[in-house]
C-alpha positions as CSV (number, residue, x, y, z in Angstrom):
1,M,110.7,117.1,92.3
2,N,114.2,117.5,93.5
3,V,114.5,113.6,93.4
4,E,112.8,113.6,90.0
5,H,115.3,116.1,88.9
6,L,118.4,114.0,90.1
7,L,117.0,110.9,88.3
8,D,116.9,112.6,85.2
9,V,120.4,113.8,85.4
10,F,121.7,110.5,86.3
11,T,119.9,108.6,83.5
12,T,120.9,111.2,81.0
13,I,124.6,110.6,82.0
14,D,124.4,107.1,82.0
15,A,121.2,105.7,80.1
16,T,122.5,102.0,80.3
17,S,122.9,102.1,84.2
18,G,120.7,99.4,85.8
19,G,121.1,101.2,89.0
20,A,119.5,104.6,87.9
21,W,116.8,103.0,86.2
22,G,115.9,100.7,89.1
23,A,116.0,104.0,91.5
24,C,113.2,105.6,88.9
25,G,111.1,102.2,89.4
26,D,111.4,102.7,93.1
27,F,110.6,106.4,92.9
28,M,107.6,105.6,90.8
29,K,106.6,102.8,93.3
30,H,106.8,105.4,96.2
31,L,104.8,108.0,94.5
32,Y,102.1,105.4,93.7
33,W,101.9,104.8,97.6
34,H,102.2,108.3,98.6
35,K,101.6,110.9,96.2
36,P,100.3,109.9,92.8
37,R,101.2,112.2,90.0
38,V,102.7,112.2,86.6
39,V,106.3,112.2,86.0
40,T,108.6,114.1,83.6
41,L,110.4,110.5,83.3
42,G,108.0,108.7,81.3
43,G,109.2,110.0,77.9
44,K,112.6,108.8,78.8
45,I,111.5,105.5,80.0
46,E,109.5,104.7,76.9
47,A,112.6,105.8,74.6
48,L,114.7,103.1,76.0
49,S,115.8,100.6,73.7
50,D,113.6,97.4,73.8
51,D,116.6,95.4,74.9
52,H,117.6,97.3,77.9
53,P,117.1,95.2,80.9
54,S,115.0,97.9,82.9
55,K,112.7,98.7,80.2
56,P,109.6,96.2,81.4
57,E,109.9,97.1,85.0
58,C,110.1,100.7,84.5
59,L,107.1,100.7,81.9
60,I,105.1,98.7,84.8
61,R,106.0,101.2,87.4
62,L,104.9,103.7,85.3
63,S,101.7,102.5,84.2
64,R,100.6,101.7,87.4
65,L,101.0,105.4,88.5
66,M,99.2,106.5,85.6
67,H,96.4,104.3,86.5
68,R,96.5,105.8,90.1
69,V,96.0,109.4,88.6
70,A,93.3,108.5,86.2
71,K,95.2,107.6,82.9
72,S,93.7,104.4,82.3
73,T,94.2,104.5,78.5
74,E,98.0,105.3,78.9
75,S,98.4,102.6,81.7
76,K,97.0,100.1,79.6
77,R,99.5,100.9,76.6
78,L,102.4,100.9,78.9
79,L,101.1,97.5,80.4
80,T,100.4,96.1,77.1
81,N,104.2,97.4,75.9
82,A,105.9,95.8,79.1
83,S,103.7,92.4,78.7
84,N,104.8,92.0,74.9
85,L,108.5,92.7,75.7
86,S,108.3,90.4,78.7
87,R,107.0,87.9,76.3
88,E,109.3,88.3,73.8
89,R,112.2,87.7,76.6
90,G,110.8,84.6,77.8
91,D,110.5,86.3,81.2
92,D,107.5,84.3,82.5
93,R,107.3,86.1,85.9
94,Q,107.8,89.7,84.6
95,L,104.9,88.6,81.8
96,A,102.6,87.5,84.7
97,R,102.8,90.8,86.8
98,A,102.2,92.9,83.7
99,L,99.3,90.7,82.8
100,G,97.8,91.0,86.5
101,Y,98.1,94.6,86.6
102,L,96.4,94.8,83.1
103,S,93.6,92.8,84.3
104,R,92.9,95.1,87.2
105,V,93.2,98.1,84.8
106,H,90.5,96.4,82.4
107,F,88.5,95.8,85.4
108,F,88.3,99.5,86.4
109,A,87.8,100.4,82.7
110,G,85.1,98.1,82.4
111,S,86.6,95.6,79.7
112,Y,85.6,92.7,81.8
113,V,86.0,90.1,79.2
114,E,89.6,91.5,78.3
115,G,90.4,91.4,82.1
116,I,89.2,87.7,82.6
117,R,91.5,86.7,79.9
118,Q,94.4,88.4,81.2
119,A,93.9,87.5,84.8
120,E,93.4,83.8,83.9
121,E,96.8,83.6,82.2
122,A,98.4,85.5,84.7
123,S,97.0,82.9,87.5
124,A,98.4,80.0,85.4
125,I,101.7,81.5,84.8
126,F,102.1,82.0,89.0
127,E,100.9,78.6,89.4
128,R,103.4,76.9,87.1
129,L,105.9,79.1,88.9
130,G,104.7,78.2,92.5
131,D,103.7,81.4,93.7
132,A,100.8,80.9,95.4
133,V,100.4,84.5,96.8
134,Q,100.8,86.0,93.6
135,Q,98.4,83.4,92.1
136,A,95.8,84.4,94.8
137,L,96.0,88.0,93.9
138,C,95.3,87.3,90.2
139,L,92.5,84.9,91.1
140,N,90.9,87.6,93.4
141,V,90.9,90.1,90.4
142,L,89.6,87.4,88.4
143,A,86.9,87.0,90.6
144,L,85.8,90.7,90.7
145,S,85.6,90.6,86.6
146,L,83.7,87.3,86.4
147,C,81.2,88.9,89.0
148,A,80.9,91.9,87.1
149,E,80.1,90.0,83.9
150,K,77.6,88.1,86.0
151,Q,79.4,84.8,86.1
152,F,78.6,84.3,89.9
153,D,79.4,80.8,90.3
154,A,82.9,81.1,88.2
155,A,83.2,84.2,90.6
156,E,82.8,82.4,93.9
157,E,85.1,79.7,92.4
158,A,87.7,81.8,92.0
159,V,87.5,83.9,94.9
160,S,87.4,80.6,97.1
161,R,90.5,79.4,95.4
162,A,92.4,82.3,96.1
163,I,91.5,82.1,99.6
164,H,92.7,78.3,99.8
165,L,96.0,79.3,98.7
166,L,96.7,81.9,101.4
167,P,98.8,81.1,104.2
168,E,97.1,80.6,107.8
169,E,99.3,83.7,109.0
170,G,100.0,86.9,107.2
171,E,99.2,88.4,103.8
172,R,96.2,90.4,105.7
173,F,96.1,92.9,102.7
174,L,94.7,89.9,100.4
175,V,93.0,88.5,103.2
176,A,90.8,91.7,103.0
177,G,91.0,92.0,99.5
178,C,89.1,88.5,99.4
179,E,86.6,89.6,102.2
180,F,85.8,92.8,100.0
181,T,85.7,90.7,96.7
182,L,82.9,88.5,98.4
183,G,81.2,91.5,99.8
184,Y,81.1,92.8,96.1
185,L,79.8,89.4,94.7
186,C,77.0,89.2,97.1
187,R,76.1,92.8,96.7
188,E,76.1,92.0,92.7
189,K,73.7,89.1,93.5
190,G,71.5,91.0,95.7
191,D,72.5,89.4,98.9
192,R,73.0,92.7,100.9
193,K,73.1,91.5,104.4
194,K,76.1,88.9,103.4
195,A,77.8,91.6,101.4
196,I,77.5,93.9,104.8
197,H,79.0,91.2,106.6
198,H,82.0,90.7,104.2
199,F,82.7,94.4,103.6
200,E,82.6,95.1,107.6
201,A,85.1,92.0,107.6
202,A,87.4,93.8,105.3
203,L,87.1,97.0,107.0
204,G,87.9,95.4,110.5
205,I,91.4,94.0,108.6
206,A,92.3,97.3,106.8
207,S,91.4,99.8,109.9
208,S,94.2,98.0,111.8
209,F,96.6,98.8,109.5
210,N,95.0,102.0,108.3
211,W,95.0,100.9,104.5
212,N,93.4,104.1,103.1
213,D,92.9,102.9,99.8
214,M,91.1,99.7,101.0
215,L,89.3,101.4,103.8
216,F,88.1,104.1,101.0
217,W,86.6,101.3,98.8
218,T,85.2,99.5,101.5
219,F,83.2,102.4,103.1
220,Y,82.2,103.7,99.6
221,F,80.7,100.3,98.8
222,L,79.0,100.1,102.3
223,A,77.6,103.6,101.7
224,R,75.9,102.5,98.6
225,L,74.6,99.5,100.2
226,F,73.0,101.5,103.3
227,Y,71.6,103.8,101.0
228,D,70.0,101.2,98.7
229,E,68.5,99.4,102.3
230,G,67.1,102.6,103.2
231,R,69.8,103.3,106.0
232,V,70.2,106.8,105.1
233,D,71.8,108.0,108.1
234,D,74.4,105.2,107.9
235,A,75.0,105.9,104.1
236,F,75.8,109.7,104.7
237,A,78.1,108.4,107.7
238,H,79.8,106.0,105.4
239,I,80.3,108.1,102.3
240,G,81.7,110.8,104.8
241,H,84.2,108.0,106.2
242,A,85.0,107.6,102.5
243,K,86.0,111.0,101.8
244,S,87.9,111.0,105.1
245,H,90.5,108.4,103.6
246,A,90.8,110.2,100.3
247,A,90.9,114.0,101.6
248,N,94.2,114.8,100.8
249,E,96.0,116.0,97.5
250,H,97.2,112.8,96.2
251,D,93.6,111.2,96.5
252,T,91.8,113.5,94.1
253,I,90.5,111.0,92.2
254,L,88.8,109.0,95.0
255,L,87.9,112.0,96.6
256,G,86.0,113.2,93.6
257,Q,84.3,109.5,93.4
258,A,83.1,110.1,96.7
259,T,82.0,113.3,96.4
260,A,79.8,112.7,93.7
261,R,78.4,110.0,95.3
262,H,77.4,112.2,97.9
263,A,75.7,114.4,95.6
264,V,73.6,111.4,94.4
265,F,72.5,110.8,97.7
266,L,71.7,114.5,98.4
267,N,69.6,114.2,95.4
268,G,67.7,111.1,96.4
269,Q,66.9,113.2,99.4
270,H,65.6,116.0,97.6
271,R,68.1,118.2,99.2
272,F,68.8,119.8,95.8
273,E,71.2,122.9,96.5
274,E,73.4,120.6,98.5
275,A,73.6,117.9,95.8
276,R,74.4,120.6,93.5
277,S,76.9,122.0,95.6
278,E,78.9,118.8,95.9
279,A,78.6,117.8,92.4
280,L,80.2,121.1,91.5
281,A,82.8,120.1,94.0
282,A,83.2,116.7,92.1
283,V,83.5,118.6,89.2
284,D,86.6,121.0,90.1
285,L,88.3,117.8,92.0
286,F,88.4,116.0,88.3
287,Q,89.2,118.7,86.2
288,K,91.9,119.2,88.8
289,V,93.4,115.9,87.6
290,R,92.1,116.4,84.1
291,A,89.6,113.4,84.0
292,A,87.5,114.5,81.4
293,D,85.2,111.4,81.3
294,R,84.7,111.6,84.9
295,V,83.8,115.4,84.6
296,E,81.4,114.8,81.6
297,S,79.7,112.1,84.0
298,V,79.2,114.7,86.9
299,R,78.0,117.1,84.4
300,E,75.4,114.8,83.5
301,L,74.5,114.4,87.4
302,L,74.1,117.9,87.7
303,L,71.6,118.1,84.6
304,R,69.4,115.2,86.5
305,I,69.6,117.2,89.9
306,D,68.4,120.3,88.1
307,S,65.6,118.5,86.5
308,D,64.6,116.6,89.9
309,A,64.7,119.8,91.6
310,Q,62.4,121.3,89.0
311,E,60.0,118.3,89.1
312,N,59.8,119.3,92.8
313,G,59.1,122.9,92.4
314,Q,62.7,123.9,93.8
315,F,64.6,124.9,90.7
316,S,66.4,128.1,90.8
317,P,68.8,128.7,87.7
318,P,72.7,128.5,88.5
319,S,74.4,131.7,89.0
């Protein structure tokens, strides 16, 4: 908070200072990785004149932070603004970055068709610029969106192109990301054995570097796969591991998601009281970050738990 206050002072004293706004961008990048939260600098960033040299970059940083704290609508609006400004300026690299991030936001929001279009454009720009790593990143996101749209052949081609672009050494995070995407693709195609193989490959890489986000999502999807396979003990163990990689103040959204999934597993095992307790904990977590749509989703889960408990003669009205 002290750093944010100082940045507010510096940008007020000299709103044209590139250094001060560059520091704002770095500050938001730090928060994204280490302690995501809403910042008071947002209004000042949006109020910058459209010709301010730092505005697109600050909008991108702010949008990523908003996405991390489940403000997807805000994130999309900010990224759209950043991409429009970059396009007007003829800054292809900045445009491709904005479109790449926008495609990720649309993927998580379920707007797959729009995400495909943006990922394809971003990938084409990075290919023209000769930036193979950034192109691979965009192709990986493209593959996820294509997979969600059941375009499996196109998704496999995109992730294969991404892997082909990667250097033989380094870029381990992206290698893990491609393994995760292959796992997601195999899961959607119904090949659970191959899906588990790829997810475990991603897990092996991410564990070496303690990449919490990657570890969370990999454990989360492995838990779902094991549950679907009837490997209940493995499912509960893996959802517990997912929680452990989100069990701190700045990963409230992820912790809420894993807690809600844990409730689903418990309900499926007719452990209704435990399921209700986990679901209520998920509601509290989502309310903490004002994620209204997710709160509503878990409330629907609570109704399902009560209905299932009643059908099994175990219903007791909540206190």
